[in-house]
C-alpha positions in Angstrom: 108.9 56.3 92.1 111.0 58.5 94.4 111.7 57.4 97.9 111.6 60.3 100.3 112.5 58.3 103.4 110.9 57.5 106.7 109.6 60.1 109.1 109.4 59.6 112.9 106.6 61.7 114.3 107.1 60.6 117.9 108.6 63.9 118.9 105.8 65.8 117.4 103.3 63.7 119.2 105.1 64.3 122.5 105.3 68.1 121.7 101.5 68.1 121.1 100.9 66.3 124.4 103.0 68.9 126.2 101.0 71.7 124.6 97.8 70.0 125.7 99.2 69.8 129.2 100.0 73.6 129.1 96.4 74.2 128.0 95.2 72.1 131.0 97.4 74.1 133.4 95.5 77.0 132.2 97.0 80.1 130.7 94.0 82.1 132.1 94.8 81.0 135.6 98.5 81.9 135.1 97.5 85.4 133.9 95.2 86.0 136.8 97.9 84.8 139.3 100.6 87.1 137.8 98.1 90.1 137.8 97.4 89.5 141.4 101.1 89.3 142.2 101.7 92.6 140.5 98.8 94.2 142.4 100.3 92.8 145.7 103.7 94.3 144.9 102.1 97.6 144.1 100.3 97.7 147.4 103.5 96.6 149.2 105.1 99.7 147.7 102.3 102.2 148.2 101.4 101.4 151.8 104.9 102.4 153.3 105.0 105.5 151.1 101.6 106.7 152.5 102.1 109.3 155.2 100.7 108.9 158.7 99.1 111.7 160.6 101.0 112.8 163.7 98.8 113.9 166.6 99.7 114.9 170.2 99.0 112.0 172.6 96.6 114.1 174.7 94.2 114.3 171.7 93.7 110.6 171.7 93.7 110.5 167.9 95.5 107.8 166.1 97.2 108.4 162.8 97.3 106.0 159.8 93.8 106.1 158.5 95.0 106.8 155.0 97.5 104.0 155.2 95.0 101.5 156.5 92.6 102.6 153.7 94.7 100.8 151.1 93.5 97.4 152.5 89.9 98.5 153.1 90.6 99.3 156.8 91.2 95.7 157.6 94.5 94.8 159.2 95.6 91.9 157.1 98.5 90.8 154.8 98.7 92.5 151.4 98.6 89.1 149.6 95.5 88.1 151.4 93.7 91.3 150.6 94.7 91.2 146.9 93.5 87.6 146.6 90.0 88.9 147.6 90.0 91.6 145.0 87.9 91.0 141.8 89.8 90.8 138.5 88.2 92.0 135.4 89.2 91.0 131.8 88.9 93.9 129.3 89.9 92.7 125.9 93.4 91.4 126.3 94.0 93.1 129.6 93.4 91.9 133.2 92.4 94.8 135.4 92.5 94.9 139.2 91.3 98.2 140.7 93.3 99.4 143.7 91.8 102.3 145.4 91.9 104.1 148.7 88.4 104.9 149.9 89.5 107.6 152.4 87.9 110.8 151.2 91.0 113.0 151.6 93.4 110.6 149.9 93.3 112.4 146.5 94.4 115.6 148.2 97.4 113.9 149.8 98.3 112.2 146.5 98.1 115.3 144.3 98.3 118.2 146.7 95.7 120.9 147.5 95.2 124.6 148.0 94.4 126.2 151.3 93.8 129.7 152.6 96.8 131.1 154.5 95.9 132.6 157.9 92.9 130.4 158.4 92.7 128.8 161.9 92.2 125.0 161.9 91.0 123.8 165.3 91.8 120.1 164.5 95.5 120.9 164.4 95.3 124.0 166.6 97.3 126.2 164.2 96.9 128.8 161.5 97.6 127.8 157.9 100.8 129.3 156.5 101.3 128.2 152.9 98.7 128.5 150.1 99.5 125.2 148.4 100.5 121.9 150.0 102.4 119.7 147.4 101.3 116.2 146.7 103.1 113.1 148.0 102.5 111.0 144.9 102.7 107.8 146.8 100.6 105.8 144.3 102.2 107.4 141.2 105.7 106.7 142.5 104.7 103.1 143.4 103.2 102.5 139.9 106.4 103.8 138.3 108.5 101.4 140.4 106.4 98.4 139.6 106.3 99.3 135.9 110.1 99.1 135.9 110.2 95.4 136.6 106.8 94.0 135.6 108.0 92.7 132.2 110.9 90.8 133.9 108.5 89.4 136.5 106.0 88.2 133.9 108.8 86.6 131.8 110.2 84.9 134.9 106.8 83.5 135.9 106.2 82.3 132.3 109.5 80.6 132.1 108.7 78.8 135.4 105.4 77.7 133.9 107.0 76.5 130.7 109.7 74.6 132.6 107.1 72.7 134.5 105.4 71.7 131.3 108.4 71.0 129.0 
């Protein structure tokens, strides 16, 4: 009979225990946490890029409605607002919907047409140009976050694995 030698499976048992610990930590919770962090970073980028209306002081109007709209009109920290947002799992993706409910936001984002020569009482002026170009604050912010999201996810995953192994 052939003697194949002895095998020590202690390391495999320890490895299995660590994998079980990783399962307990919850990969699902990790993915939700990283998704919310990415959403918070997106909001942190888009809010400063959003233009604020400039009104004469005698009108009593206050600009910034569109900017405040990103957090639902509530003056709170971005991370606090993002933690209250619902997260939806669609297949293998985690989706957080970030929207601005201000009705004219889409016109500021993508631009809009207007009739030159028309008098607008709200601003006290006549319109001059036929098209106002968009500011693309959300699109630019998405592009910026897309540039580092893989590195951020990898970094957070390595932190999680270091804690387990």
